[in-house]
N, CA, C and O atoms as a Maestro MAE file, in Angstrom:
{
 s_m_m2io_version
 :::
 2.0.0
}

f_m_ct {
 s_m_title
 :::
 protein
 m_atom[312] {
  # First column is atom index #
  i_m_mmod_type
  r_m_x_coord
  r_m_y_coord
  r_m_z_coord
  i_m_residue_number
  s_m_chain_name
  s_m_pdb_residue_name
  s_m_pdb_atom_name
  i_m_atomic_number
  :::
  1 25 56.615 34.819 -17.111 1 A "HIS " " N  " 7
  2 3 56.011 34.697 -18.418 1 A "HIS " " CA " 6
  3 2 55.174 33.431 -18.546 1 A "HIS " " C  " 6
  4 15 54.382 33.309 -19.481 1 A "HIS " " O  " 8
  5 25 55.336 32.493 -17.628 2 A "ASN " " N  " 7
  6 3 54.476 31.315 -17.674 2 A "ASN " " CA " 6
  7 2 53.024 31.702 -17.435 2 A "ASN " " C  " 6
  8 15 52.113 31.069 -17.969 2 A "ASN " " O  " 8
  9 25 52.807 32.735 -16.637 3 A "GLY " " N  " 7
  10 3 51.448 33.207 -16.409 3 A "GLY " " CA " 6
  11 2 50.808 33.680 -17.697 3 A "GLY " " C  " 6
  12 15 49.633 33.412 -17.949 3 A "GLY " " O  " 8
  13 25 51.582 34.389 -18.517 4 A "LEU " " N  " 7
  14 3 51.063 34.829 -19.814 4 A "LEU " " CA " 6
  15 2 50.756 33.640 -20.708 4 A "LEU " " C  " 6
  16 15 49.743 33.632 -21.407 4 A "LEU " " O  " 8
  17 25 51.615 32.644 -20.690 5 A "ARG " " N  " 7
  18 3 51.354 31.438 -21.496 5 A "ARG " " CA " 6
  19 2 50.051 30.770 -21.068 5 A "ARG " " C  " 6
  20 15 49.274 30.310 -21.905 5 A "ARG " " O  " 8
  21 25 49.820 30.722 -19.756 6 A "ASP " " N  " 7
  22 3 48.589 30.118 -19.256 6 A "ASP " " CA " 6
  23 2 47.361 30.914 -19.695 6 A "ASP " " C  " 6
  24 15 46.338 30.336 -20.063 6 A "ASP " " O  " 8
  25 25 47.469 32.244 -19.655 7 A "ILE " " N  " 7
  26 3 46.350 33.086 -20.074 7 A "ILE " " CA " 6
  27 2 46.076 32.901 -21.559 7 A "ILE " " C  " 6
  28 15 44.923 32.775 -21.970 7 A "ILE " " O  " 8
  29 25 47.134 32.886 -22.364 8 A "ILE " " N  " 7
  30 3 46.984 32.677 -23.811 8 A "ILE " " CA " 6
  31 2 46.324 31.331 -24.085 8 A "ILE " " C  " 6
  32 15 45.440 31.225 -24.934 8 A "ILE " " O  " 8
  33 25 46.756 30.313 -23.367 9 A "ALA " " N  " 7
  34 3 46.167 28.982 -23.551 9 A "ALA " " CA " 6
  35 2 44.688 28.981 -23.164 9 A "ALA " " C  " 6
  36 15 43.866 28.377 -23.852 9 A "ALA " " O  " 8
  37 25 44.351 29.655 -22.068 10 A "ALA " " N  " 7
  38 3 42.965 29.681 -21.606 10 A "ALA " " CA " 6
  39 2 42.071 30.472 -22.563 10 A "ALA " " C  " 6
  40 15 40.928 30.089 -22.815 10 A "ALA " " O  " 8
  41 25 42.604 31.583 -23.095 11 A "LEU " " N  " 7
  42 3 41.812 32.408 -24.012 11 A "LEU " " CA " 6
  43 2 41.832 31.879 -25.442 11 A "LEU " " C  " 6
  44 15 40.931 32.159 -26.232 11 A "LEU " " O  " 8
  45 25 42.862 31.119 -25.758 12 A "GLY " " N  " 7
  46 3 43.004 30.605 -27.116 12 A "GLY " " CA " 6
  47 2 43.571 31.629 -28.086 12 A "GLY " " C  " 6
  48 15 43.529 31.424 -29.299 12 A "GLY " " O  " 8
  49 25 44.102 32.731 -27.563 13 A "THR " " N  " 7
  50 3 44.654 33.785 -28.408 13 A "THR " " CA " 6
  51 2 45.623 34.643 -27.593 13 A "THR " " C  " 6
  52 15 45.443 34.813 -26.387 13 A "THR " " O  " 8
  53 25 46.643 35.179 -28.250 14 A "PRO " " N  " 7
  54 3 47.525 36.119 -27.564 14 A "PRO " " CA " 6
  55 2 47.030 37.571 -27.678 14 A "PRO " " C  " 6
  56 15 47.686 38.502 -27.210 14 A "PRO " " O  " 8
  57 25 45.869 37.738 -28.306 15 A "ASN " " N  " 7
  58 3 45.335 39.079 -28.558 15 A "ASN " " CA " 6
  59 2 44.410 39.515 -27.423 15 A "ASN " " C  " 6
  60 15 43.202 39.287 -27.474 15 A "ASN " " O  " 8
  61 25 44.978 40.131 -26.420 16 A "PHE " " N  " 7
  62 3 44.211 40.683 -25.317 16 A "PHE " " CA " 6
  63 2 45.003 41.841 -24.720 16 A "PHE " " C  " 6
  64 15 46.222 41.923 -24.874 16 A "PHE " " O  " 8
  65 25 44.297 42.725 -24.042 17 A "TYR " " N  " 7
  66 3 44.958 43.849 -23.397 17 A "TYR " " CA " 6
  67 2 45.457 43.407 -22.029 17 A "TYR " " C  " 6
  68 15 44.841 42.568 -21.371 17 A "TYR " " O  " 8
  69 25 46.571 43.978 -21.613 18 A "ARG " " N  " 7
  70 3 47.067 43.681 -20.279 18 A "ARG " " CA " 6
  71 2 47.655 44.934 -19.669 18 A "ARG " " C  " 6
  72 15 48.180 45.806 -20.362 18 A "ARG " " O  " 8
  73 25 47.555 44.998 -18.394 19 A "LEU " " N  " 7
  74 3 48.108 46.107 -17.640 19 A "LEU " " CA " 6
  75 2 49.491 45.698 -17.159 19 A "LEU " " C  " 6
  76 15 49.641 44.715 -16.433 19 A "LEU " " O  " 8
  77 25 50.480 46.444 -17.559 20 A "ARG " " N  " 7
  78 3 51.856 46.158 -17.156 20 A "ARG " " CA " 6
  79 2 52.289 47.212 -16.140 20 A "ARG " " C  " 6
  80 15 52.238 48.411 -16.413 20 A "ARG " " O  " 8
  81 25 52.706 46.757 -14.988 21 A "ILE " " N  " 7
  82 3 53.149 47.658 -13.938 21 A "ILE " " CA " 6
  83 2 54.634 47.406 -13.706 21 A "ILE " " C  " 6
  84 15 55.038 46.293 -13.371 21 A "ILE " " O  " 8
  85 25 55.438 48.443 -13.885 22 A "GLY " " N  " 7
  86 3 56.873 48.317 -13.657 22 A "GLY " " CA " 6
  87 2 57.168 48.208 -12.175 22 A "GLY " " C  " 6
  88 15 56.556 48.898 -11.360 22 A "GLY " " O  " 8
  89 25 58.099 47.348 -11.828 23 A "ILE " " N  " 7
  90 3 58.417 47.152 -10.409 23 A "ILE " " CA " 6
  91 2 59.874 47.463 -10.090 23 A "ILE " " C  " 6
  92 15 60.347 47.177 -8.990 23 A "ILE " " O  " 8
  93 25 60.572 48.037 -11.033 24 A "GLY " " N  " 7
  94 3 61.973 48.360 -10.769 24 A "GLY " " CA " 6
  95 2 62.886 47.168 -10.973 24 A "GLY " " C  " 6
  96 15 62.518 46.176 -11.602 24 A "GLY " " O  " 8
  97 25 64.087 47.289 -10.425 25 A "HIS " " N  " 7
  98 3 65.116 46.259 -10.583 25 A "HIS " " CA " 6
  99 2 65.930 46.202 -9.300 25 A "HIS " " C  " 6
  100 15 66.224 47.242 -8.711 25 A "HIS " " O  " 8
  101 25 66.294 45.016 -8.860 26 A "PRO " " N  " 7
  102 3 67.038 44.911 -7.598 26 A "PRO " " CA " 6
  103 2 68.494 45.377 -7.682 26 A "PRO " " C  " 6
  104 15 69.168 45.486 -6.658 26 A "PRO " " O  " 8
  105 25 68.980 45.652 -8.892 27 A "GLY " " N  " 7
  106 3 70.347 46.131 -9.037 27 A "GLY " " CA " 6
  107 2 71.354 45.059 -9.421 27 A "GLY " " C  " 6
  108 15 72.473 45.377 -9.822 27 A "GLY " " O  " 8
  109 25 70.975 43.811 -9.304 28 A "ASP " " N  " 7
  110 3 71.862 42.694 -9.646 28 A "ASP " " CA " 6
  111 2 71.037 41.667 -10.407 28 A "ASP " " C  " 6
  112 15 70.005 41.207 -9.919 28 A "ASP " " O  " 8
  113 25 71.491 41.309 -11.600 29 A "LYS " " N  " 7
  114 3 70.699 40.390 -12.434 29 A "LYS " " CA " 6
  115 2 70.463 39.046 -11.757 29 A "LYS " " C  " 6
  116 15 69.483 38.371 -12.072 29 A "LYS " " O  " 8
  117 25 71.320 38.646 -10.850 30 A "ASN " " N  " 7
  118 3 71.149 37.370 -10.149 30 A "ASN " " CA " 6
  119 2 70.030 37.414 -9.109 30 A "ASN " " C  " 6
  120 15 69.604 36.370 -8.615 30 A "ASN " " O  " 8
  121 25 69.557 38.601 -8.777 31 A "LEU " " N  " 7
  122 3 68.505 38.757 -7.772 31 A "LEU " " CA " 6
  123 2 67.123 38.980 -8.379 31 A "LEU " " C  " 6
  124 15 66.134 39.086 -7.654 31 A "LEU " " O  " 8
  125 25 67.056 39.049 -9.699 32 A "VAL " " N  " 7
  126 3 65.804 39.415 -10.373 32 A "VAL " " CA " 6
  127 2 64.674 38.425 -10.087 32 A "VAL " " C  " 6
  128 15 63.564 38.851 -9.767 32 A "VAL " " O  " 8
  129 25 64.920 37.138 -10.190 33 A "VAL " " N  " 7
  130 3 63.843 36.153 -10.015 33 A "VAL " " CA " 6
  131 2 63.220 36.282 -8.631 33 A "VAL " " C  " 6
  132 15 61.998 36.368 -8.512 33 A "VAL " " O  " 8
  133 25 64.036 36.298 -7.592 34 A "ASP " " N  " 7
  134 3 63.493 36.423 -6.243 34 A "ASP " " CA " 6
  135 2 62.802 37.771 -6.042 34 A "ASP " " C  " 6
  136 15 61.793 37.860 -5.343 34 A "ASP " " O  " 8
  137 25 63.349 38.814 -6.657 35 A "TYR " " N  " 7
  138 3 62.760 40.149 -6.542 35 A "TYR " " CA " 6
  139 2 61.374 40.187 -7.187 35 A "TYR " " C  " 6
  140 15 60.425 40.708 -6.602 35 A "TYR " " O  " 8
  141 25 61.268 39.642 -8.372 36 A "VAL " " N  " 7
  142 3 59.994 39.656 -9.106 36 A "VAL " " CA " 6
  143 2 58.961 38.753 -8.440 36 A "VAL " " C  " 6
  144 15 57.788 39.115 -8.345 36 A "VAL " " O  " 8
  145 25 59.387 37.597 -7.987 37 A "LEU " " N  " 7
  146 3 58.448 36.628 -7.420 37 A "LEU " " CA " 6
  147 2 58.230 36.793 -5.926 37 A "LEU " " C  " 6
  148 15 57.320 36.185 -5.362 37 A "LEU " " O  " 8
  149 25 59.050 37.605 -5.281 38 A "GLY " " N  " 7
  150 3 58.945 37.800 -3.838 38 A "GLY " " CA " 6
  151 2 57.841 38.770 -3.461 38 A "GLY " " C  " 6
  152 15 57.246 39.427 -4.314 38 A "GLY " " O  " 8
  153 25 57.582 38.844 -2.171 39 A "LYS " " N  " 7
  154 3 56.580 39.761 -1.644 39 A "LYS " " CA " 6
  155 2 57.117 41.189 -1.739 39 A "LYS " " C  " 6
  156 15 58.236 41.460 -1.304 39 A "LYS " " O  " 8
  157 25 56.325 42.102 -2.304 40 A "PRO " " N  " 7
  158 3 56.796 43.484 -2.414 40 A "PRO " " CA " 6
  159 2 56.868 44.158 -1.047 40 A "PRO " " C  " 6
  160 15 56.164 43.776 -0.111 40 A "PRO " " O  " 8
  161 25 57.721 45.155 -0.951 41 A "SER " " N  " 7
  162 3 57.802 45.937 0.281 41 A "SER " " CA " 6
  163 2 56.475 46.665 0.486 41 A "SER " " C  " 6
  164 15 55.648 46.729 -0.424 41 A "SER " " O  " 8
  165 25 56.282 47.202 1.659 42 A "THR " " N  " 7
  166 3 55.059 47.947 1.945 42 A "THR " " CA " 6
  167 2 54.901 49.122 0.979 42 A "THR " " C  " 6
  168 15 53.809 49.363 0.466 42 A "THR " " O  " 8
  169 25 55.986 49.846 0.735 43 A "LEU " " N  " 7
  170 3 55.930 50.978 -0.191 43 A "LEU " " CA " 6
  171 2 55.632 50.516 -1.612 43 A "LEU " " C  " 6
  172 15 54.809 51.119 -2.301 43 A "LEU " " O  " 8
  173 25 56.304 49.437 -2.060 44 A "ASP " " N  " 7
  174 3 56.043 48.903 -3.407 44 A "ASP " " CA " 6
  175 2 54.596 48.430 -3.525 44 A "ASP " " C  " 6
  176 15 53.959 48.647 -4.556 44 A "ASP " " O  " 8
  177 25 54.070 47.786 -2.480 45 A "ARG " " N  " 7
  178 3 52.681 47.303 -2.499 45 A "ARG " " CA " 6
  179 2 51.723 48.485 -2.643 45 A "ARG " " C  " 6
  180 15 50.743 48.409 -3.385 45 A "ARG " " O  " 8
  181 25 52.007 49.570 -1.934 46 A "GLN " " N  " 7
  182 3 51.182 50.768 -2.023 46 A "GLN " " CA " 6
  183 2 51.215 51.337 -3.441 46 A "GLN " " C  " 6
  184 15 50.180 51.743 -3.969 46 A "GLN " " O  " 8
  185 25 52.384 51.368 -4.054 47 A "CYS " " N  " 7
  186 3 52.513 51.876 -5.423 47 A "CYS " " CA " 6
  187 2 51.761 50.989 -6.414 47 A "CYS " " C  " 6
  188 15 51.114 51.489 -7.334 47 A "CYS " " O  " 8
  189 25 51.845 49.695 -6.226 48 A "ILE " " N  " 7
  190 3 51.119 48.760 -7.092 48 A "ILE " " CA " 6
  191 2 49.614 48.980 -6.956 48 A "ILE " " C  " 6
  192 15 48.897 49.053 -7.954 48 A "ILE " " O  " 8
  193 25 49.148 49.085 -5.726 49 A "ASP " " N  " 7
  194 3 47.712 49.303 -5.488 49 A "ASP " " CA " 6
  195 2 47.240 50.617 -6.106 49 A "ASP " " C  " 6
  196 15 46.151 50.681 -6.676 49 A "ASP " " O  " 8
  197 25 48.055 51.659 -5.994 50 A "GLU " " N  " 7
  198 3 47.695 52.949 -6.583 50 A "GLU " " CA " 6
  199 2 47.661 52.875 -8.107 50 A "GLU " " C  " 6
  200 15 46.792 53.479 -8.736 50 A "GLU " " O  " 8
  201 25 48.593 52.144 -8.701 51 A "ALA " " N  " 7
  202 3 48.613 51.993 -10.156 51 A "ALA " " CA " 6
  203 2 47.366 51.249 -10.643 51 A "ALA " " C  " 6
  204 15 46.782 51.605 -11.666 51 A "ALA " " O  " 8
  205 25 46.972 50.229 -9.912 52 A "ILE " " N  " 7
  206 3 45.766 49.479 -10.274 52 A "ILE " " CA " 6
  207 2 44.527 50.359 -10.124 52 A "ILE " " C  " 6
  208 15 43.659 50.373 -10.996 52 A "ILE " " O  " 8
  209 25 44.451 51.090 -9.019 53 A "ALA " " N  " 7
  210 3 43.294 51.970 -8.786 53 A "ALA " " CA " 6
  211 2 43.199 53.037 -9.874 53 A "ALA " " C  " 6
  212 15 42.108 53.325 -10.366 53 A "ALA " " O  " 8
  213 25 44.324 53.618 -10.246 54 A "GLU " " N  " 7
  214 3 44.318 54.641 -11.297 54 A "GLU " " CA " 6
  215 2 43.870 54.036 -12.626 54 A "GLU " " C  " 6
  216 15 43.135 54.673 -13.380 54 A "GLU " " O  " 8
  217 25 44.302 52.830 -12.911 55 A "SER " " N  " 7
  218 3 43.890 52.150 -14.147 55 A "SER " " CA " 6
  219 2 42.389 51.883 -14.152 55 A "SER " " C  " 6
  220 15 41.732 52.029 -15.183 55 A "SER " " O  " 8
  221 25 41.857 51.499 -13.020 56 A "ILE " " N  " 7
  222 3 40.421 51.240 -12.916 56 A "ILE " " CA " 6
  223 2 39.628 52.520 -13.178 56 A "ILE " " C  " 6
  224 15 38.548 52.471 -13.766 56 A "ILE " " O  " 8
  225 25 40.159 53.662 -12.742 57 A "ARG " " N  " 7
  226 3 39.477 54.941 -12.973 57 A "ARG " " CA " 6
  227 2 39.353 55.247 -14.468 57 A "ARG " " C  " 6
  228 15 38.514 56.055 -14.865 57 A "ARG " " O  " 8
  229 25 40.163 54.622 -15.279 58 A "HIS " " N  " 7
  230 3 40.136 54.857 -16.729 58 A "HIS " " CA " 6
  231 2 39.429 53.726 -17.486 58 A "HIS " " C  " 6
  232 15 39.483 53.672 -18.714 58 A "HIS " " O  " 8
  233 25 38.781 52.843 -16.765 59 A "MET " " N  " 7
  234 3 38.181 51.662 -17.394 59 A "MET " " CA " 6
  235 2 37.147 52.031 -18.454 59 A "MET " " C  " 6
  236 15 37.041 51.340 -19.467 59 A "MET " " O  " 8
  237 25 36.379 53.106 -18.243 60 A "ASP " " N  " 7
  238 3 35.383 53.475 -19.253 60 A "ASP " " CA " 6
  239 2 36.053 53.817 -20.577 60 A "ASP " " C  " 6
  240 15 35.526 53.478 -21.637 60 A "ASP " " O  " 8
  241 25 37.203 54.480 -20.535 61 A "GLN " " N  " 7
  242 3 37.936 54.785 -21.763 61 A "GLN " " CA " 6
  243 2 38.487 53.508 -22.399 61 A "GLN " " C  " 6
  244 15 38.474 53.360 -23.621 61 A "GLN " " O  " 8
  245 25 38.961 52.603 -21.575 62 A "ILE " " N  " 7
  246 3 39.489 51.334 -22.095 62 A "ILE " " CA " 6
  247 2 38.389 50.574 -22.826 62 A "ILE " " C  " 6
  248 15 38.605 50.048 -23.918 62 A "ILE " " O  " 8
  249 25 37.226 50.522 -22.224 63 A "ILE " " N  " 7
  250 3 36.099 49.814 -22.835 63 A "ILE " " CA " 6
  251 2 35.698 50.456 -24.157 63 A "ILE " " C  " 6
  252 15 35.282 49.765 -25.087 63 A "ILE " " O  " 8
  253 25 35.821 51.780 -24.240 64 A "ARG " " N  " 7
  254 3 35.500 52.488 -25.484 64 A "ARG " " CA " 6
  255 2 36.595 52.332 -26.532 64 A "ARG " " C  " 6
  256 15 36.454 52.824 -27.652 64 A "ARG " " O  " 8
  257 25 37.678 51.657 -26.181 65 A "GLY " " N  " 7
  258 3 38.751 51.428 -27.145 65 A "GLY " " CA " 6
  259 2 39.799 52.522 -27.189 65 A "GLY " " C  " 6
  260 15 40.608 52.566 -28.116 65 A "GLY " " O  " 8
  261 25 39.800 53.397 -26.209 66 A "GLU " " N  " 7
  262 3 40.757 54.509 -26.166 66 A "GLU " " CA " 6
  263 2 42.042 54.091 -25.445 66 A "GLU " " C  " 6
  264 15 42.529 54.784 -24.552 66 A "GLU " " O  " 8
  265 25 42.562 52.967 -25.849 67 A "ILE " " N  " 7
  266 3 43.720 52.369 -25.178 67 A "ILE " " CA " 6
  267 2 44.933 53.291 -25.217 67 A "ILE " " C  " 6
  268 15 45.587 53.490 -24.193 67 A "ILE " " O  " 8
  269 25 45.239 53.852 -26.374 68 A "ASN " " N  " 7
  270 3 46.424 54.710 -26.489 68 A "ASN " " CA " 6
  271 2 46.317 55.951 -25.615 68 A "ASN " " C  " 6
  272 15 47.301 56.373 -25.008 68 A "ASN " " O  " 8
  273 25 45.138 56.530 -25.551 69 A "THR " " N  " 7
  274 3 44.935 57.694 -24.693 69 A "THR " " CA " 6
  275 2 45.184 57.343 -23.234 69 A "THR " " C  " 6
  276 15 45.881 58.067 -22.523 69 A "THR " " O  " 8
  277 25 44.614 56.234 -22.793 70 A "VAL " " N  " 7
  278 3 44.800 55.790 -21.406 70 A "VAL " " CA " 6
  279 2 46.261 55.472 -21.141 70 A "VAL " " C  " 6
  280 15 46.815 55.868 -20.115 70 A "VAL " " O  " 8
  281 25 46.880 54.761 -22.063 71 A "MET " " N  " 7
  282 3 48.286 54.398 -21.895 71 A "MET " " CA " 6
  283 2 49.154 55.642 -21.741 71 A "MET " " C  " 6
  284 15 50.024 55.694 -20.872 71 A "MET " " O  " 8
  285 25 48.918 56.637 -22.581 72 A "ASN " " N  " 7
  286 3 49.699 57.874 -22.496 72 A "ASN " " CA " 6
  287 2 49.445 58.590 -21.166 72 A "ASN " " C  " 6
  288 15 50.377 59.125 -20.565 72 A "ASN " " O  " 8
  289 25 48.217 58.601 -20.713 73 A "THR " " N  " 7
  290 3 47.886 59.232 -19.426 73 A "THR " " CA " 6
  291 2 48.584 58.522 -18.282 73 A "THR " " C  " 6
  292 15 49.200 59.165 -17.431 73 A "THR " " O  " 8
  293 25 48.494 57.205 -18.257 74 A "LEU " " N  " 7
  294 3 49.085 56.435 -17.157 74 A "LEU " " CA " 6
  295 2 50.614 56.518 -17.180 74 A "LEU " " C  " 6
  296 15 51.241 56.550 -16.121 74 A "LEU " " O  " 8
  297 25 51.206 56.552 -18.337 75 A "HIS " " N  " 7
  298 3 52.676 56.627 -18.429 75 A "HIS " " CA " 6
  299 2 53.208 57.948 -17.912 75 A "HIS " " C  " 6
  300 15 54.339 58.015 -17.430 75 A "HIS " " O  " 8
  301 25 52.411 58.998 -18.004 76 A "LYS " " N  " 7
  302 3 52.843 60.313 -17.503 76 A "LYS " " CA " 6
  303 2 52.853 60.371 -15.992 76 A "LYS " " C  " 6
  304 15 53.455 61.280 -15.421 76 A "LYS " " O  " 8
  305 25 52.202 59.424 -15.323 77 A "LEU " " N  " 7
  306 3 52.119 59.431 -13.875 77 A "LEU " " CA " 6
  307 2 53.349 58.841 -13.196 77 A "LEU " " C  " 6
  308 15 53.521 58.991 -11.986 77 A "LEU " " O  " 8
  309 25 54.189 58.184 -13.951 78 A "THR " " N  " 7
  310 3 55.324 57.509 -13.342 78 A "THR " " CA " 6
  311 2 56.478 58.443 -13.064 78 A "THR " " C  " 6
  312 15 57.510 58.012 -12.549 78 A "THR " " O  " 8
  :::
 }
 m_bond[311] {
  # First column is bond index #
  i_m_from
  i_m_to
  i_m_order
  :::
  1 1 2 1
  2 2 3 1
  3 3 4 2
  4 3 5 1
  5 5 6 1
  6 6 7 1
  7 7 8 2
  8 7 9 1
  9 9 10 1
  10 10 11 1
  11 11 12 2
  12 11 13 1
  13 13 14 1
  14 14 15 1
  15 15 16 2
  16 15 17 1
  17 17 18 1
  18 18 19 1
  19 19 20 2
  20 19 21 1
  21 21 22 1
  22 22 23 1
  23 23 24 2
  24 23 25 1
  25 25 26 1
  26 26 27 1
  27 27 28 2
  28 27 29 1
  29 29 30 1
  30 30 31 1
  31 31 32 2
  32 31 33 1
  33 33 34 1
  34 34 35 1
  35 35 36 2
  36 35 37 1
  37 37 38 1
  38 38 39 1
  39 39 40 2
  40 39 41 1
  41 41 42 1
  42 42 43 1
  43 43 44 2
  44 43 45 1
  45 45 46 1
  46 46 47 1
  47 47 48 2
  48 47 49 1
  49 49 50 1
  50 50 51 1
  51 51 52 2
  52 51 53 1
  53 53 54 1
  54 54 55 1
  55 55 56 2
  56 55 57 1
  57 57 58 1
  58 58 59 1
  59 59 60 2
  60 59 61 1
  61 61 62 1
  62 62 63 1
  63 63 64 2
  64 63 65 1
  65 65 66 1
  66 66 67 1
  67 67 68 2
  68 67 69 1
  69 69 70 1
  70 70 71 1
  71 71 72 2
  72 71 73 1
  73 73 74 1
  74 74 75 1
  75 75 76 2
  76 75 77 1
  77 77 78 1
  78 78 79 1
  79 79 80 2
  80 79 81 1
  81 81 82 1
  82 82 83 1
  83 83 84 2
  84 83 85 1
  85 85 86 1
  86 86 87 1
  87 87 88 2
  88 87 89 1
  89 89 90 1
  90 90 91 1
  91 91 92 2
  92 91 93 1
  93 93 94 1
  94 94 95 1
  95 95 96 2
  96 95 97 1
  97 97 98 1
  98 98 99 1
  99 99 100 2
  100 99 101 1
  101 101 102 1
  102 102 103 1
  103 103 104 2
  104 103 105 1
  105 105 106 1
  106 106 107 1
  107 107 108 2
  108 107 109 1
  109 109 110 1
  110 110 111 1
  111 111 112 2
  112 111 113 1
  113 113 114 1
  114 114 115 1
  115 115 116 2
  116 115 117 1
  117 117 118 1
  118 118 119 1
  119 119 120 2
  120 119 121 1
  121 121 122 1
  122 122 123 1
  123 123 124 2
  124 123 125 1
  125 125 126 1
  126 126 127 1
  127 127 128 2
  128 127 129 1
  129 129 130 1
  130 130 131 1
  131 131 132 2
  132 131 133 1
  133 133 134 1
  134 134 135 1
  135 135 136 2
  136 135 137 1
  137 137 138 1
  138 138 139 1
  139 139 140 2
  140 139 141 1
  141 141 142 1
  142 142 143 1
  143 143 144 2
  144 143 145 1
  145 145 146 1
  146 146 147 1
  147 147 148 2
  148 147 149 1
  149 149 150 1
  150 150 151 1
  151 151 152 2
  152 151 153 1
  153 153 154 1
  154 154 155 1
  155 155 156 2
  156 155 157 1
  157 157 158 1
  158 158 159 1
  159 159 160 2
  160 159 161 1
  161 161 162 1
  162 162 163 1
  163 163 164 2
  164 163 165 1
  165 165 166 1
  166 166 167 1
  167 167 168 2
  168 167 169 1
  169 169 170 1
  170 170 171 1
  171 171 172 2
  172 171 173 1
  173 173 174 1
  174 174 175 1
  175 175 176 2
  176 175 177 1
  177 177 178 1
  178 178 179 1
  179 179 180 2
  180 179 181 1
  181 181 182 1
  182 182 183 1
  183 183 184 2
  184 183 185 1
  185 185 186 1
  186 186 187 1
  187 187 188 2
  188 187 189 1
  189 189 190 1
  190 190 191 1
  191 191 192 2
  192 191 193 1
  193 193 194 1
  194 194 195 1
  195 195 196 2
  196 195 197 1
  197 197 198 1
  198 198 199 1
  199 199 200 2
  200 199 201 1
  201 201 202 1
  202 202 203 1
  203 203 204 2
  204 203 205 1
  205 205 206 1
  206 206 207 1
  207 207 208 2
  208 207 209 1
  209 209 210 1
  210 210 211 1
  211 211 212 2
  212 211 213 1
  213 213 214 1
  214 214 215 1
  215 215 216 2
  216 215 217 1
  217 217 218 1
  218 218 219 1
  219 219 220 2
  220 219 221 1
  221 221 222 1
  222 222 223 1
  223 223 224 2
  224 223 225 1
  225 225 226 1
  226 226 227 1
  227 227 228 2
  228 227 229 1
  229 229 230 1
  230 230 231 1
  231 231 232 2
  232 231 233 1
  233 233 234 1
  234 234 235 1
  235 235 236 2
  236 235 237 1
  237 237 238 1
  238 238 239 1
  239 239 240 2
  240 239 241 1
  241 241 242 1
  242 242 243 1
  243 243 244 2
  244 243 245 1
  245 245 246 1
  246 246 247 1
  247 247 248 2
  248 247 249 1
  249 249 250 1
  250 250 251 1
  251 251 252 2
  252 251 253 1
  253 253 254 1
  254 254 255 1
  255 255 256 2
  256 255 257 1
  257 257 258 1
  258 258 259 1
  259 259 260 2
  260 259 261 1
  261 261 262 1
  262 262 263 1
  263 263 264 2
  264 263 265 1
  265 265 266 1
  266 266 267 1
  267 267 268 2
  268 267 269 1
  269 269 270 1
  270 270 271 1
  271 271 272 2
  272 271 273 1
  273 273 274 1
  274 274 275 1
  275 275 276 2
  276 275 277 1
  277 277 278 1
  278 278 279 1
  279 279 280 2
  280 279 281 1
  281 281 282 1
  282 282 283 1
  283 283 284 2
  284 283 285 1
  285 285 286 1
  286 286 287 1
  287 287 288 2
  288 287 289 1
  289 289 290 1
  290 290 291 1
  291 291 292 2
  292 291 293 1
  293 293 294 1
  294 294 295 1
  295 295 296 2
  296 295 297 1
  297 297 298 1
  298 298 299 1
  299 299 300 2
  300 299 301 1
  301 301 302 1
  302 302 303 1
  303 303 304 2
  304 303 305 1
  305 305 306 1
  306 306 307 1
  307 307 308 2
  308 307 309 1
  309 309 310 1
  310 310 311 1
  311 311 312 2
  :::
 }
}
């Protein structure tokens, strides 16, 4: 969340769109920090790349302000 704080500080506002990609959970709350900050597995990296690519394919809708439509479309893919 420090990254979000830095972005808010740089933009001067918390009002911006962001792409949130779920990465799962390691199964033990004590492992979360290393899991989130660690290097993703090859399969996880592929899934992340595919999620980003799919989001980019919807960029024209995002620019037109059709955020809810895009969000609903992307959520159905999971």
